[in-house]
Phi, psi and omega in degrees: 000125179298147180301138176084357179281128177284124184228164183215136177227140174233132179261133179275339178225171176301139184204180179222136176227157181222127178250130177249135180233152177233143178287137179271157173259357180280126183302317181298316179293322178296316179298317179296320178296319178297317178300313180299318184289316187265342184237304188297321181293327177287325175298315179300316180297318179295320180295327176296327179282325185275312186232057190312297185293313183293324178291320179296325178280326182297318186300309178293325177299317178296319179297318179295318179297318178298320179296318180298326177291323185281330184304311180297329180294334183253013175072027180254000000 
């Protein structure tokens, strides 16, 4: 999965997943990672409390729309 790609996974059965990450040497990627870690995750957590159902539905829909935009760019 390319760095910075918003993704969504749903498991149909019980499962286990493991995500491995590597630190980037690119300043822009480091800045984005810091933003995600210190700000975006708290925003996501707050949205689950404020707009639980609509936020939970919005996220996979947004991920699918983003994927549909990217597919033609990559020849898929």
